[in-house]
N, C-alpha and C positions, 0 to 999 in steps of 0.2 A: 662613514668609513667602513671599508670591508676589510676584516681581520682574517688572514689565511694561516692556519697553522699547519706545518709540515716539516718534512726533512729533505734537505737539498738534493740529496741522492735517490730519492724516492721517484720512481717511474711515474705514479699517477700524480704526485705532487708536482712534477715537472710539466705534465700535461695541463694541470690547472693553470699553472703560471704561464705557460705558453697562451691559453686561452686568454687570459688578462692581458697580456702583453699585445696579443694580436688584435684584442679589440679595445686598445688603449683605455683599458680600465685600471684605474689607481688601486692599489691595495696595499695594506700593512701586514708586513709578514712576520712570523713568530717561528723561531726554530724549536721544535718539540724536544730536542735534545738539551735545551738550555731554558726554554719557557713553556710550561703546561698551563692549560687552564687550571684555575683552582677548583676545588670540590664544589663549591658554590656556582662556579660557571657551568662546569660540566652538568650539574642538575638542571640549571637554567636552558643550556642548549638543548639536553635531552628532551626537556619539556617542549621546548619550543619547534623542535623538529618533528615530533609526532611520530618518530621511529621507535622500534623497539630496542633497547640498550645494546643488544648484540651488534647493531650495524655501527656502533662506534668503536668497536674493536678491530685491530688489525689482525683478523684470524689467520693470516698466512704470515704472519711475523714469529720470529724466533723466542720472543719473550712470552708471547701468547702460548706458544706450544709448550714451552718449559715450564711454566705455570699450570698447565693442563685445565685451562681455562674452558676449553671445550666442555669439559665435564663438570667443572667447578661453578661457573658463573650462574648457572640455573639455581643452585642453593644459596646464592649470596642475595643479601639484601641491597637494595638499590644505593643505599649510602654508602655500603661498602664498595660497591662498584665504582660510583663516583670518585671515592678515596683513591682506589686503585689506580684509575685513569689519570686522576690528577698528580700522581706521584711518578708514573712511568710513562712518559710521551710515546715511547716505542709501542705501547700498546694501542695507542689512538689511531684509528684509521686516517688515511691522508688523502687528499687535504682535507682539513676541517676548515669550512668557510662559514664566517657569520656577517651577515649582512642585515642591519636593523632587526626584524623579527624573524629573518629567514636563516636556517641553519642547514647546510649542505654538507654532508659526509662522503669522502670518494669524489672522483671525477666523472660525471655524466654530461656530455656535452649538450644533449637535448634539454636536460634540466637547468643547465647554465643558461642556455639561449632562451629559456622561458623567463629567467630573472632577469636577464640583462639586456635583451633585444627587443 
């Protein structure tokens, strides 16, 4: 099963969903306004991704700016960041795609092709 977390009005989420539709790839979607990954899931996704934690933040989002996370996240413990992301889906970069042990953050067609073609 491929899990895709996002927000229906988000442009990059729409690009990701179009990619899956155009390539006849079945996914299970989760609206980040209603369903966020748990703290434990965020930790697992971060570890599987191999990415730095900042890549999981929607850095262009209003909530990210309002909380001044650009300056604050560096001083936070990872557990605090996982909790923050799990409590507010608007902070998570979209789409967040989980497939087996692969975690993709944001839409990158080249990377998607590497995984699904």
